[in-house]
N, C-alpha and C positions, 0 to 999 in steps of 0.2 A: 611203664611202671607207674603206679599210683602210690602216693604217700598216704599212710594212715597213722593216726596218733592213737595209741592204745593206753588206756588208763586203768591201772590195777589197784583195787582197794586193799587195805590192810588184811582183810579176810581171805583174799585169794592170792596174794602176792607170792606165797611160798609154794604154790602149785606149779607144776611144769606145763603151763597152759600154752605158751608159744611153741614149745617143742611138740606138744600134743597136736596142735593144729597143723603144723608142718607135716608130721608123720601121718596123721589121719587123712589129710587131703592131698598129700604129695605135691604141695605148692611151695616153691622156694620163696622165702621171705628174707629180705635184706634188712638188717638193723642199721639205721642211719645214725641214731643217737639214742641213748638210754640213761635214765636215772631211776634206779630201783633200790629200795632198802626194805627193812622189815615193816615199815609204816605204809608201804604202797609204792607206786611209781608210775613212770611213763616210758613208753618205747615209741620212737618214731621209726616206722618201718616202710619199706617199699615192697609192693606186691604187684605181680604181673597184672596188667589191666584186664586180661581175659578171666581172671580168677577173683577179682575184687569182691563181688557180691558173696560168693561162697565163703571166702576167708572172713569177711566182716560178719556174716551170719554166725560162723563157727565161734568167733571170739565173743560175740554178744551172747550166744547160748551159754557160754562159760562164765558170764558175769562181768566181762571186760567192757568198759565204756569205750566205744570206737567213734572217732570223729575224723574229719578230713581237714588237715591243717591248711591255712591260707598260705600262699606262696608270695614272694616279693615280686614286684614289678617296678622297674626303674624307668622314669621318664627322662630320656637322654636330652631332651630340650631344656629341662629344668636343671639337670645336674651340672654343676660347674666344677666338678672334680676337686672339691675342698679336702676330701679324705676324712671327714669327721666320722664316717662309718667304718673305716678300715680297721682301726685298732680295737674297736668294740666287738667285732665278729668273732665268736668263740670257736668257729669251725673253719676259719680262714677262707671263707667263700668270697670275701671282698679283698682285693689286692690292688697294688699300683702297677701300671706298665712302666717301661723304661722312660716314657715321656711324661710320667706322673699323672696319667689319666687313670680313672678308677675302672676296675674290671669286676663284674659280678659273675660268679660261677654258680648257676642255678642248680647244678648237680650236687654241690656241697651244701647249699643253703638249707637250713632246717625250717625256715618260714616262721609261722605264727607261734610255735613253742618258744621262740626267741624274740624276734622283732626289734632287737636293740637298734638296728640301723634306721628303722622307720622313725623312731623318736629322736635320733641323733641328727638327722638330716636337716640342716637349716633352710634348704631350698624346698623342702617337702617333695623331693623328687622320687622318694621311695614310698611305696604303699603296699599293703597286703591285699591280695586278690583271691577270690574263690578258686578252688581247684575243680576242674570239670573232668569227669571220666565216668563212663557207663551210666550217665544220667544221675550220678550220686553227688549231691552237694550238701554239706552240713554247715 
């Protein structure tokens, strides 16, 4: 699965674009996070890697801005388990184990649309990295 960030302008936000792309191309799209209102919005979605190019092209043809969000990478050598990142994570992708070591769940993490943990880390052990798939990098 590849994560894509879809940005809808105020002009097109009321149209059923996501449903249309799913129905037209028969590709399952998982919505990881979304913030959409009458002024526009963003959807962070996961698309099967075998269909990324087709789905991205379909959204772009309908006027949606599509980017590939950066994901977090944790340097376990630098991380000293202070927990400064834990309470800031809006999707609970960062938690403590019973021994109070920090655990990062990459499946829950929304990456660059958020990035709060990167700025919060006093050891600079967390960074955003490019997502690679099908040769597509933005």
